[in-house]
N, C-alpha and C positions, 0 to 999 in steps of 0.2 A: 569751730572747735578750738583753734589756736587762741582766739580771743578768751575763750573760757579758761584754758589752761594758764594763760598769761595773767588773767584777772586776779588769781590768787597771790603771786608774788607782788603785783602792783598794789593790791590792797594792803598787804602786810608792810610793804616799805612805806607807803603813804601813812599808815597808822604809826609806824615806828618814828617817822620824821616828825609828825604832830605831837607825839608823846614825849619826845626828847628835846624839843625846842619850840620857842614861840614863833608864830608865823604860819603861813600856808605850807602845805606839803610840796607844792609845785612852784618852780621859779620859771618864769617865762623870759627868756633871754632874746634880745634883738640879735639876730645873726644875719650874715651875708650868704645869700643863696646864689643860685644860678644867674649869670649875667649881672652879678652885684646887686640883686634885689633883696631888700631887707625883709625877713620874715621872723615870726615869734617861734622860738624853739623851746619846748618844755623840757625841764629836767626836775628830778627830785632835788630838793633844796638841801645842799650839803654845807652851805655857808650860812652864817647868821644873817638875820634880817638887817639891812643897812650896810653890808659889805659893798665897797665900790664895785661897779660894773667894769672891771678890767680883767685882762688875763691874770690868772692866779700867780704866775711867776713875777708879776709886777707889784704884787702886795709886799710890803716890808716884812711882814710875819704872817704868811698865809695860814699857818697852823692856828694862830689865835683867832681867826675868823671861822674856823670849822665848827660845826655843830657837834654835839657828843658822838654822833654816828656818822658824821660827815667824811672822816678818813675811810671808814669801812665802805661806805657807799661809793667813793671814788675808786678805791682799790679793787673792789669787786665789780665795778662798772654798773651797779644797780641804779645809780643815779641817772643812767642813760636810757632806762626803760621807757619813759614817757615819749622819747623820740620816735617810737614806733608810730605815734599820732602824726608826726611830721612826715613820715614815710607814706602813711595812708593819705595824707593831704596832698602829696606830691611836691613838697618842699624839699625832701631829702630822699635819698635812696639807701639801700643797705651799704653799699660800697661807693666811695668817692673821697674827695678831700674833705677833712673835717671843716664844718662851717666856722668861718672867722667871726669874732665878736664885731659888732658894728664899728667899734672904735680902734680896731687893730689895722690902722692905715697902712703900716709898712707891709704887713702880710697881704693886704688886699691889692696894694699897688704892684707887688712882686707877682702875685698870682695873675693879675690882669695883664701885665706886661708879657707873661708867658703863655697866656691863653687858657690858663686853668679856670678862670671865672666862668668859662662856658660849660663846665661840668656841674651836674647836680651834686651838691655836697652829700657826704655819707655819714652813716652811723659809725662806720670804721673806714680805714683807708690804708694805703701803702705807708704813709708816714706814721700812722698809728702803730703798725706792727714792727716799725723800724726805729722806734725810740719814744713815741707818744709825747709826754710832757718834757722830756729831756732834750729834745732837738731844738737847735737854734732855727729861727725863722728861714734863713736862706736854705738850710738843709731840708726843712719841711717842703719848701717850694720845689727844690730839685726833686724830691721823691714824688710830689704831686705831678710834676711834669712827666716824670717817668711813667706814672700811672696813665696820664693822658695819652701818652705815645703808645703804650702797650695794653690798653684796656681790652679785655675780652671776658667771656663768661668763665673760662678756666682760671684767669688771673683773679677774678672776683671771688671764685671758689677758694682759691689758694689764700687770699686775704682773709676771707671769713674764717677758714680753718686756723690760720695763724693768730687771728684775733681771739678765737676760742682758747687756744693754748696760752696766749699772753694773759688773758683774764684769769684763767685757772692759776697761773704762776704769779699773778699780780705784778707783772713786769711793767717797767716804765712809768709808774705813777710816783711823783715825787712827794706827795702828801695825801 
């Protein structure tokens, strides 16, 4: 039943991406999973085809790489919907540290040194609800470590609720 309900927004967003920019609707990003194993994570494409595969904050002018609906997709978090596939595949969970890009060596090293790499990455996480794109990497890792030390069902429920609120307010997205 949930798949049927989610299929409507997924199809609408996929069509909107295809109609507003050249290229596929989905972008498959190489991400770092549990124990630093690389997996392919799908997202709706919010950047133009040919954009370098780096963290958005490293782009000289990230806005110039956005598709016509890219900013909306990111601020509404609709670009994240395909990650439900990664949850079903077991590469991700609903809550955990956000999966790093394969080339975010500084983030990967800090997480590994703190034991965070042992967690399954999440669709949302403690760092997500405490700053999202605006956090410097050392601060993200501190929040990931706090999640590692305090993880529980109730903490996950709190993070999911805060994520819902943040998405509605469109908090913490820089573009």
